C-alpha positions in Angstrom: 0.0 0.0 0.0 1.4 3.4 -1.0 2.4 5.9 1.7 1.3 9.5 1.0 3.2 12.3 2.6 2.7 16.0 2.5 5.8 17.6 1.0 6.2 21.3 1.8 8.5 21.8 -1.1 5.7 21.0 -3.6 2.9 21.9 -1.2 1.0 18.7 -1.9 0.6 15.1 -1.0 3.2 12.9 -2.7 3.5 9.1 -2.9 6.6 8.2 -1.0 9.4 6.5 -3.0 12.7 5.9 -1.2 15.9 6.9 -2.9 17.6 3.6 -1.8 15.9 0.2 -1.6 17.8 -0.7 1.5 17.1 2.3 3.7 15.3 5.6 4.2 17.2 8.6 5.3 15.4 10.7 7.9 17.0 13.9 9.3 15.2 15.7 12.1 16.3 19.1 13.4 17.1 18.6 17.1 17.0 20.9 20.1 19.1 23.9 20.9 20.3 22.9 24.3 20.4 26.2 26.2 17.3 25.3 28.3 14.7 22.5 28.8 12.5 21.5 26.0 8.8 22.4 26.4 5.9 20.2 25.5 5.4 22.2 22.3 8.9 21.3 21.2 8.2 17.7 22.1 5.1 17.6 20.0 7.3 18.0 16.9 9.5 15.1 18.0 6.4 13.0 18.6 5.3 13.7 15.0 8.7 12.6 13.8 8.4 9.4 15.9 5.0 8.7 14.4 6.6 9.2 10.9 9.5 6.8 11.6 7.2 4.2 13.1 4.9 4.4 10.1 7.8 3.9 7.7 9.0 1.0 9.7 5.5 -0.4 10.0 5.5 -0.5 6.1 8.8 -2.5 6.1 11.3 0.3 5.6 14.6 0.4 7.5 15.0 4.0 8.6 18.4 5.6 9.1 17.4 8.3 11.6 19.7 11.2 12.4 19.0 14.0 15.0 21.4 16.9 15.6 22.1 18.6 18.9 22.6 22.3 18.4 25.1 23.3 21.1 26.7 26.2 19.3 25.8 28.7 16.6 22.2 29.4 17.2 22.0 33.1 17.8 19.2 34.8 19.9 17.9 36.3 16.7 17.4 34.1 13.6 18.5 37.1 11.6 22.1 36.6 12.9 21.7 39.4 15.5 22.6 39.1 19.2 24.6 36.5 21.0 24.8 32.8 20.8 22.0 31.1 22.8 24.5 28.9 24.6 26.5 31.9 25.8 23.2 33.6 26.9 22.2 30.4 28.7 25.6 30.3 30.4 25.2 33.8 31.7 21.7 33.1 32.9 22.6 30.0 34.9 26.2 30.7 35.9 27.3 27.4 34.5 29.7 27.0 31.5 28.2 26.7 28.0 29.7 23.2 27.8 28.0 22.2 31.1 24.6 23.5 30.2 24.8 21.8 26.8 25.3 18.5 28.5 22.7 19.1 31.2 19.9 20.0 28.7 20.9 17.3 26.2 20.5 14.7 29.0 17.2 16.2 30.0 15.9 16.2 26.4 16.8 12.6 25.9 15.1 11.7 29.2 11.9 13.5 28.0 12.0 11.5 24.8 12.3 8.2 26.6 9.4 9.1 28.9 7.3 9.7 25.8 8.4 6.5 24.1 10.1 8.4 21.3 12.5 6.0 19.6 16.2 7.0 19.8 17.8 7.9 16.4 20.6 5.7 15.2 22.8 8.8 15.2 22.9 11.8 17.6 25.3 14.4 16.2 26.5 17.5 18.1 27.4 20.6 16.3 30.6 21.0 18.4 31.8 17.5 17.3 31.6 18.5 13.6 33.4 21.8 13.4 35.9 20.4 10.8 33.0 19.3 8.6 31.3 22.6 8.8 34.5 24.5 7.9 35.0 22.2 4.9 31.4 22.8 3.8 31.8 26.6 4.0 35.1 26.4 2.1 33.3 24.5 -0.7 30.6 27.2 -0.8 33.3 29.9 -0.9 35.1 28.1 -3.8 31.9 28.2 -5.8 31.5 31.9 -5.3 28.3 31.9 -3.1 29.6 33.8 -0.1 31.6 36.9 1.0 33.4 38.0 4.1 32.7 41.0 6.3 34.4 42.2 9.4 32.2 40.0 11.6 31.9 36.8 9.6 31.3 34.9 6.3 27.9 35.4 4.8 25.9 33.4 2.1 25.0 35.6 -0.8 21.4 34.8 -1.5 21.3 37.0 -4.6 23.3 34.3 -6.3 20.3 31.9 -6.3 17.2 32.8 -8.4 15.1 30.3 -6.4 16.3 31.2 -2.9 13.4 31.0 -0.5 11.2 28.7 -2.7 10.4 26.3 0.2 8.8 29.2 2.1 7.6 31.0 -1.0 9.4 34.1 0.2 8.7 37.5 -1.3 12.3 38.4 -1.7 11.5 41.7 -3.5 9.2 42.7 -0.6 11.8 41.8 2.0 14.5 43.8 0.2 12.2 46.8 -0.2 11.3 46.8 3.4 14.7 46.0 4.8 16.1 47.9 7.8 18.9 50.3 7.4 20.9 48.4 10.1 21.8 45.2 8.1 25.4 46.2 8.6 27.8 44.9 6.0 25.4 42.3 4.6 24.7 42.8 0.9 21.1 41.6 1.1 18.5 41.4 3.9 18.2 37.6 3.4 21.9 36.9 3.5 22.9 34.7 6.5 26.0 33.8 8.5 28.0 30.7 7.6 30.8 31.6 10.1 30.8 34.3 12.8 34.1 35.9 13.8 34.5 36.3 17.6 34.6 40.0 18.8 38.1 41.1 19.5 37.1 42.7 22.8 35.6 39.6 24.3 36.4 35.9 24.6 33.7 33.3 23.9 33.6 29.9 25.6 33.0 28.1 22.3 35.2 29.2 19.4 37.6 27.6 16.9 40.2 28.6 14.4 39.2 28.8 10.8 40.5 30.2 7.4 38.3 33.3 8.1 39.3 34.0 11.7 38.7 32.5 15.1 35.0 32.2 15.7 32.1 29.7 15.5 29.8 28.3 12.8 26.3 29.6 11.9 23.3 27.7 12.9 22.2 26.5 9.4 25.6 25.1 8.3 25.6 22.4 11.0 22.6 20.6 9.6 23.9 20.8 6.0 27.3 19.4 7.0 26.0 16.6 9.3 23.1 15.4 7.1 25.6 15.1 4.2 28.0 13.2 6.3 25.5 10.7 7.7 22.8 10.5 5.0 24.5 11.8 1.8 23.9 15.2 0.2 20.5 13.9 -1.2 18.4 11.9 1.1 14.7 11.1 1.7 13.0 13.2 4.4 13.9 16.3 6.4 11.7 17.2 9.3 11.3 20.0 11.8 8.8 22.4 13.2 6.8 24.8 11.0 8.9 27.7 12.3 11.9 26.2 10.5 10.4 26.8 7.1 11.1 30.5 6.4 14.7 30.7 7.7 16.5 27.6 8.9 15.3 25.1 6.3 15.3 27.7 3.6 19.0 28.4 4.3 19.9 24.7 4.6 18.6 24.3 1.1 20.5 27.3 -0.2 23.8 25.9 1.2 23.2 22.4 -0.3 22.2 23.9 -3.7 25.4 25.9 -3.7 27.6 23.0 -2.7 25.9 19.9 -4.2 23.2 21.2 -6.5 20.5 19.4 -4.5 17.7 20.7 -2.3 19.0 18.4 0.4 15.9 16.2 0.9 13.3 14.8 -1.4 10.5 15.4 1.1 10.2 18.3 3.5 7.8 17.7 6.4 6.9 20.0 9.3 4.9 19.6 12.5 2.6 22.4 13.5 2.7 24.4 16.8 1.2 23.5 20.1 -1.1 26.4 21.2 -1.7 27.5 24.8 -4.0 30.3 25.6 -4.4 31.0 21.9 -0.6 31.7 21.5 2.4 29.7 20.4 4.3 28.1 23.3 7.9 29.4 23.2 11.1 29.0 25.2 12.2 32.5 24.5 9.2 33.9 26.3 10.2 32.1 29.5 6.6 31.0 29.9 6.4 27.3 28.9 5.4 23.9 30.2 7.9 21.2 30.6 7.0 17.5 30.5 8.1 17.4 34.2 5.3 20.0 34.9 2.8 17.5 33.4 4.2 14.7 35.6 4.2 16.9 38.7 0.5 17.6 38.1 -0.1 13.8 38.4 -0.4 12.9 34.7 1.4 10.1 32.9 3.7 11.4 30.2 1.9 9.0 27.8 -1.3 10.9 28.3 0.4 13.7 26.5 1.5 11.3 23.7 -2.2 10.2 23.4 -3.3 13.8 23.3 -0.9 14.5 20.4 -2.2 11.3 18.7 -5.6 12.9 18.7 -4.7 15.8 16.4 -3.1 15.6 12.9 0.5 16.8 12.8 -0.4 19.5 10.3 -3.0 21.0 12.5 -2.4 23.2 15.5 -3.2 21.6 18.8 -4.5 23.6 21.7 -3.2 22.5 25.1 -5.4 22.7 28.1 -5.4 20.8 31.4 -8.9 19.6 30.7 -7.8 18.1 27.4 -4.9 16.4 29.1 -7.2 15.1 31.8 -9.5 13.6 29.1 -6.4 12.0 27.5 -5.4 10.5 30.8 -8.9 9.0 31.2 -8.7 7.6 27.7 -5.2 6.1 28.4 -6.4 4.5 31.6 -9.4 2.9 29.8 -7.3 1.7 26.9 -4.7 0.1 29.3 -7.3 -1.6 31.5 -9.2 -2.9 28.5 -6.1 -4.2 26.9 -4.8 -5.8 30.1 -8.1 -7.6 30.8 -8.1 -9.4 27.4 -6.5 -12.8 27.0 -3.5 -13.4 24.8 -3.2 -15.9 22.0 -5.3 -14.3 19.4 -4.6 -13.3 15.8 -4.5 -9.9 14.2 -7.8 -9.1 12.4 -6.9 -8.6 8.8 -9.8 -6.2 8.0 -8.9 -3.9 10.8 -5.2 -4.2 10.1 -5.7 -3.1 6.5 -7.9 -0.2 7.5 -5.3 1.0 10.1 -2.6 0.8 7.4 -4.7 2.8 5.0 -5.2 5.6 7.6 -1.6 6.0 8.8 -0.4 5.9 5.2 -2.7 8.8 4.4 -0.1 11.4 5.6 0.1 9.9 9.1 -3.6 10.2 9.9 -3.1 9.0 13.5 -6.3 10.5 14.8 -8.3 8.1 12.6 -5.8 5.3 13.5 -6.5 5.9 17.1 -10.2 6.0 16.6 -9.9 2.6 14.8 -8.3 1.2 18.0 -11.4 2.2 20.0 -13.6 0.7 17.2 -11.7 -2.6 17.6 -12.4 -2.7 21.3 -16.1 -2.2 20.7 -16.3 -4.7 17.9 -17.7 -8.3 18.0 -14.4 -10.1 17.3 -13.0 -12.2 20.1 -11.2 -10.6 23.0 -8.0 -12.5 22.1 -8.1 -11.2 18.5 -8.8 -7.7 19.8 -5.7 -7.8 21.9 -3.6 -9.0 19.0 -4.9 -6.4 16.7 -4.4 -3.5 19.2 -0.9 -4.8 19.9 -0.3 -4.6 16.1 -1.6 -1.0 16.1 0.6 -0.1 19.0 3.8 -0.6 17.0 2.8 2.9 15.5 0.8 4.4 18.4 3.8 3.7 20.7 1.8 3.5 24.0 3.5 0.2 24.9 0.3 -1.3 26.2 1.8 -4.7 26.6 4.3 -3.4 29.2 1.7 -1.8 31.4 0.8 -3.5 34.7 -1.7 -2.4 37.4 0.0 -1.1 40.5 0.7 -3.7 43.2 -0.9 -1.4 45.7 -4.2 -2.1 43.9 -4.3 -5.7 45.2 -7.1 -6.3 47.6 -6.3 -6.8 51.3 -7.4 -10.5 51.1 -4.8 -11.3 48.4 -2.1 -9.4 50.2 -2.8 -11.3 53.4 -2.6 -14.7 51.6 0.6 -13.6 50.0 2.1 -12.8 53.4 1.0 -16.3 54.7 2.6 -17.9 51.6 5.8 -16.0 52.1 6.0 -17.4 55.6 5.2 -20.9 54.5 8.0 -20.8 51.9 10.4 -19.5 54.5 9.4 -22.5 56.6 9.8 -24.7 53.6 6.3 -25.9 53.9 5.8 -26.4 50.2 2.4 -28.1 50.5 1.0 -25.1 52.4 2.7 -22.8 49.9 0.9 -24.6 47.0 -2.4 -24.5 48.8 -2.2 -20.8 49.3 -1.2 -20.3 45.7 -4.3 -22.1 44.6 -6.4 -20.0 46.9 -4.9 -16.8 45.4 -5.6 -18.2 41.9 -9.2 -18.9 42.8 -9.6 -15.2 43.6 -8.5 -14.4 40.0 -4.8 -13.5 40.6 -1.6 -15.2 39.2 1.4 -15.5 41.5 4.9 -15.2 40.3 8.0 -16.2 42.3 11.3 -14.6 41.2 14.7 -13.7 42.6 13.2 -10.3 43.5 10.4 -11.9 45.6 6.8 -12.8 45.2 4.2 -10.8 43.2 0.6 -11.2 42.1 -1.4 -9.6 39.3 -5.0 -10.0 38.0 -5.2 -12.8 35.5 -5.9 -11.5 32.0 -9.5 -12.0 31.0 -10.7 -12.5 34.6 -12.9 -9.9 36.3 -11.7 -9.3 39.9 
């Protein structure tokens, strides 16, 4: 069955055809690690996880690369202001290197809590300075950049189709440009390399043919994607805010260096809204995943909430919506757990699910189909097998969920204590009798090196 994906380059749905038969190249713009990720950021990474899972569900091997921006992202996307890492260092009193490590670890932990699969390759900008310098040198050799007193800039006037991804009105931008663009030739020109100011010393800077300094934000993704996925690969992802500047400039760099637009498909997740406005780290007013947890919600309730809206539609966050998602998650888990194993995937439902997710990741309809399966008249065992099949994409890991041990009734807990004592006394006959008594109440007993545990038997109402 064909996979249809919305490609922002062509602004239409396209049938997905991989460049290589053996693998699909997927590059996702990662975090700038100067602060914690907020749940709006994480919605984008959830969309990318749904994309990867859908590709793998269709039998593709995905070569997934995510960058870590730990240098070069200036406070203003227009190359003004200071590096966000330096600003974060000043805010926290920690070194730029330390905060990069701290927030990288925190970001990966958030992804794990949301069951976002790890990429095969994490690549940090600071680990690829040589590759970025080489990329800039290649652009320079082809005449697409110029040097000023504060850096090396890409000359966007050299490309007639610059800004095509965002459908930029270049003439309008130039006509309305500010008088303070400094030594830049055009308002849309952007930094490839920034030279460190002579009157101050940065924490992150390197020698280069153009002077000691640091790379621009956009060059890192061009250099690292080319290294790990080749200069022409399948899919490039990010948030919708990447379209007009970051991804536009990545494409310009690759066109200059390799004569490609970098990726065959350009896909973008839409914003999470809160109080009718975009959630933003720069505002200082954002919700972390830890905030969700502190309020008593399971992180996967947020994953389920994101499943309920298409990735190309804005999702409004509210605590009421998250509460409803938590209720739905609880119902789904409890229903799944209560059903017996040993069934078969229902082929009709499986084909319908595949059709929905292959229609540009229509996960809301895929999720609705899971609820339809639960209400259907197929056997409970087949329901469980079919939902398990769906969960390869939904990523709720329903098979790993267990009711809390504290939810065991007092009668079962008392019998387990008696059995523990009988085993300590090596009274095996009494131990077996107590096991049978616990079984009769609808609970299975498991003995392990870690001790004794009991759980409700699947398919038994207790």
